[in-house]
C-alpha positions, 0 to 999 in steps of 0.5 A, a space after each residue: 792105150 798110150 799114155 802121152 804123159 808118160 811118153 812125154 816124160 820119157 822123151 824130156 828125160 831122154 832129151 836131158 840125158 842125151 843134152 848132158 852127153 853132147 855137153 860132155 862130148 863137146 868139152 872132150 873135143 875142146 881138149 888139147 892134143 898131145 905134142 907127141 905125134 903117135 898120141 896125136 894120131 890116136 887122139 884124132 881117131 878118137 875125135 872122129 868117133 866122138 863127133 860121130 856120137 855128137 851127131 847122132 845125139 843131136 839127131 835124136 834130140 832133134 827127133 825128140 823135139 819133133 815127137 813133143 811137137 806132135 804130142 803138143 799138136 795131137 798128132 803124135 802116133 799118126 803116120 805121117 805116110 798113110 794117116 793111120 795110127 802107128 802101133 803102140 808097140 812101134 812107138 815104144 821101140 822108136 818113141 819119135 817114129 813118124 810112120 807106121 811100119 808099112 810106110 817105113 819100109 
């Protein structure tokens, strides 16, 4: 049986970790670029990677917030597609899953 207190604690811990990572990325993106043209080009490429990581982190934070809301509303683990329970294995792998495997396909 799924222990929602443990799930909630893990989701909150993950959200804190992601928040710290996103904050660090934002700080890194604010760093001034080198005046050297070659270095500047390399730094710009790095910024694109960081922006992608930041976006992925923010998306995951939003997914976690939605999962925490579902826990609060007692709808966590219920497939939004068919209304059946989402298997615990799927929730263990993807704790903010909103659909069962069949509906996800």
